[in-house]
N, C-alpha and C positions, 0 to 999 in steps of 0.2 A: 622545583629547584632550577633555580637560572644556568642558561646553558655555558656561559662562562665560567662560571664559579664550579659548575659540575666537570669542565673540560682541565681548569687549573688543577683540580684536586686530581683526576684521573693521571695530569701530567706528572704530578707530584709523588705518587703511587709508581709511575713507570720509570721515574728517575731512582726512587730507593728500588725498585725492582732490577734495575739494569747494575746497580753499583751494591748488588745485597752483601757482598763481604764485607766491604767498607763500613756501610751503616750498621752491619751486626754486628760488628767489633765494637764501633763506638758507642752504640745502642746497649750492648750487652755490659760493657764495664761502667757507662756511666750512669745505666739502670741499677746495678750491683751494689756498687759503691759511693753513688751519688747522694742519695737522700739521707745515708748515716753518716758520710761526711759533713753533710750541711749542718746536720744536729750537731756533730760532735766538736766542729769548728767553732761552731756560736757558743755552745756551753765553755769552750775554752777561751771566748772572748778573741779570736783568731781570724774570723772568716772578714775576708773581703768582699767590698761590695761589688766589685768585677766579678768575682765567680759567681757570686748569686745573680746578676744581671747575664752573665754567659750560660749559666745552667739552666736557668728559668726559661727564658727566651731564645735561645741558640739549639741547644743540648737537648732540652725536654720535649720540644716537637717533633726534631729527629727520634726521638727514642719512640715515641707516640707512634708518630708514621710507620716507624718498622714493626712496632705491634700490633698494629693494622693490618698492616700488609700480611703478618703471617697472619691473623685471622680471618682474611677476605684473599687468598691466594690468587693472583693473577696470571694462573699459568695456561695449559694450552685444554685443561678440563672445569677447570673453576669449582674441583670438588669443596665441598663444606668439611672442614675438620670433624674427623671421626671422633668418638668419646674416648678413645683408648691415647690418640693424642693429644687432645687440648686440655684432659682432667690434668695433665703434669701440669698444666701451666698455673695452676690454684698455687703453687708454692713460690709463684712472683709475688704475691701478697707479702712476704718474709721481710724481703729489702725495706718496704714501705712503713714498718714499723716503727723504726727508731725517731723519725721523722713525725709521724702522727702522735707519736708519745711526747715528744719536745713540744710539738705544737697546740697538746689539750694542755700539758702541763707547767709549760714555763709561764711565768709571771708576765714576765714581758719578752715580747719578739722584736728585732730589728729589723725585720723585713717579713712582715705576716704576709703584707699580700702576694709576695714573691712565694713564699712557701703555700698558701692556698692553691697558688696557680699549678705551682709542681705537683701538689698532693693529687690536685684536682684532674691534670692532664694524665698523672701515669696513672690513678686509679682507673680512670677512663680506658686506659691501655689493657689494664689487668681484666677490667671486667668486660671488655670485647674478647678477649681470649679464654674466660673462665664462663661467668655466668649467661654472658651473649652468645655463646654458644650453646649452652645448655637451654635456654631459651628458644632458640632457632630452630633444635631440634624436637623440643616440645611441642613448639608451636606448627613446625611442619607436620609432625606426625598428627597433631589434634585436628589439621586440615585435611590432609591425606589419606590418613586412616591406618597407614605405616609409615616407619621410619625411612630415611635414605637408603637407597638399595646402591649397595657400593660393589657388589658382582664385577662389574665390569662388560657383564654379557650383553648389554646393549646399545652400547655406541663407543666403541673402541677404547675399551678398558677406563671408560668415564664413566662418574656415579649418575645414575638415572635418578632425576629430579621430576616433579611434573611442575611447570613453570608457574600457574597459578599458586599452586599450595606454597611453592618458594616466594613468591611474592609477598603471601598474606605472613609468612614465616619473617622475612624482612621487614614488613611494615611493625608487625611486634616487637622485632627487637630495637627498632626505631623508637618509638614510643618507650621502651623500658628504658632505655638508653637515655631518654631525654628525664624522663622521670629519675633517674638514677644521678644525673647531674644537677639535677634541682635541690634534691634533698642532702646531696653533698655539700653542694654551697651554702643551703640553710645549717647543716651541723657546722661547718667550718666557721660563719660570721657569729652564729649564738656559742659556740665555745669561748671564741676570743671575747664577746661583750662578758660572759659569764665570769671570764678571767678579769677583765676591765673592772667590773662592779665590784669583785673579792678584792682588789687591790685597792678601791676608792674607801 
């Protein structure tokens, strides 16, 4: 990865970490009601283009950065999330259901590209907090022979991870994430093409 891009991403993570409460409140409210509000307002034909642009290009990246920072904590230990923690995040898929349903079922969409971007990015955030964590633990255990040691007995209450196994697990998750994004894009594009053909 380019060093400048890596530094920029690290600075964004630091910004989110420094103002975690502010970004957390905005992210939680925007994530919980945003997708449903988009679908509801468009069905009622009251959706302003300005709101779509602001939500998709301004608020959605903030939400995703916050979710990625939760899944990749930049604290003293940088411990990976435990199963007991991240498995609660599967509930985050529920707020996306109304917008997915509207995207797949609506004959006509006024902002299909914006909706696809929102669904793609927010699904990426949910993936990183759920299946991404599952895959990390699975890949780490496959490479190391045992799971992450959370006892804290080895290094000042931090979890013990073998660095080689951790890097292998991160590479596996990166490949799975890329595959998820490609499949997601294909599904969203095919869904709209099928709707257009049905309309024609």
